[in-house]
C-alpha positions as CSV (number, residue, x, y, z in Angstrom):
1,M,0.7,40.3,-46.1
2,S,1.8,38.8,-49.3
3,L,5.5,38.2,-50.0
4,T,7.1,38.5,-53.4
5,P,8.8,35.4,-54.8
6,A,12.2,36.9,-53.8
7,Q,10.9,37.6,-50.2
8,V,9.6,34.0,-50.0
9,H,13.0,32.6,-51.1
10,A,14.8,34.9,-48.6
11,T,12.5,34.2,-45.7
12,K,12.9,30.4,-46.2
13,A,16.6,30.8,-46.2
14,E,16.6,33.0,-43.2
15,L,14.5,30.6,-41.2
16,Q,16.7,27.7,-42.2
17,Q,19.9,29.6,-41.4
18,N,18.7,30.7,-38.0
19,L,17.5,27.2,-37.2
20,A,20.9,25.8,-38.1
21,L,22.6,28.4,-35.9
22,T,20.7,27.1,-32.9
23,G,22.0,23.6,-33.3
24,Y,18.6,22.2,-32.8
25,T,16.7,19.7,-34.9
26,T,13.2,20.3,-36.1
27,A,12.1,17.7,-33.6
28,E,13.6,19.6,-30.7
29,V,12.1,22.9,-31.9
30,A,8.7,21.1,-32.4
31,T,8.9,19.8,-28.8
32,A,9.7,23.3,-27.5
33,L,6.8,24.8,-29.4
34,Q,4.3,22.0,-28.7
35,T,3.9,20.9,-32.2
36,T,5.2,18.3,-34.6
37,P,8.4,18.2,-36.7
38,E,6.1,18.0,-39.8
39,N,4.5,21.3,-38.8
40,I,7.9,22.9,-38.3
41,N,9.0,21.7,-41.7
42,A,5.8,23.1,-43.3
43,I,6.6,26.5,-41.7
44,L,10.2,26.4,-42.9
45,A,8.8,25.8,-46.4
46,L,6.4,28.7,-45.8
47,H,3.3,26.5,-46.0
48,P,2.0,27.4,-42.5
49,R,-1.5,26.6,-41.1
50,R,-1.8,30.2,-40.0
51,I,-0.2,33.4,-41.2
52,E,1.2,33.9,-37.6
53,D,3.1,30.5,-37.6
54,P,6.3,31.8,-39.3
55,W,6.3,34.7,-36.7
56,I,6.1,32.2,-33.8
57,L,9.1,30.3,-35.2
58,R,11.0,33.5,-35.9
59,Q,10.4,34.7,-32.3
60,Y,11.5,31.3,-30.9
61,L,14.7,31.3,-33.1
62,L,15.6,34.8,-32.2
63,K,15.1,34.3,-28.4
64,T,17.0,31.0,-28.6
65,L,20.0,32.6,-30.4
66,V,20.1,35.5,-27.9
67,T,20.3,33.1,-25.0
68,Q,23.0,31.2,-26.8
69,H,24.9,34.4,-27.3
70,K,24.8,34.0,-31.1
71,Q,24.2,36.6,-33.7
72,P,21.0,35.7,-35.7
73,V,20.8,36.0,-39.5
74,P,18.6,39.2,-40.0
75,F,15.1,38.7,-41.4
76,T,14.3,40.9,-44.4
77,A,10.6,40.3,-44.7
78,L,9.6,39.2,-41.2
79,T,10.7,42.5,-39.6
80,G,9.6,44.8,-36.9
81,D,7.2,44.3,-34.1
82,Y,4.5,41.9,-34.9
83,H,2.1,43.8,-32.6
84,Q,2.2,46.6,-35.2
85,Y,0.8,44.4,-38.0
86,W,-3.0,44.7,-38.0
87,F,-3.4,41.4,-39.9
88,L,-1.5,39.3,-37.3
89,D,-3.0,37.9,-34.1
90,A,-0.4,39.2,-31.6
91,D,-1.9,37.3,-28.7
92,Y,-1.6,34.0,-30.7
93,I,2.1,34.8,-31.5
94,A,2.8,35.8,-27.9
95,Q,1.7,32.3,-26.7
96,Q,4.9,31.0,-28.3
97,H,3.4,27.7,-29.2
98,F,1.0,26.4,-31.8
99,A,-2.7,25.7,-31.2
């Protein structure tokens, strides 16, 4: 799935806004997802190692915000059920950590 420049800009902003809403640092998120802060920063900049990485971060942020009883900023490009996208490895995303 290729994003348009506008979608890239929006997705970066949505990831950053949702991260800010959690109150967590990139280091805290990295620990939770068994990766490094550098990898989280790369994903936030939409330079992931794998196409699924932004979806893992998205899922983590959404679940965290729900448990914090906070309303997430809606995603405009990373939408729907990732299981329905043939080009994504749903099992990899479901692990909720980075290989």
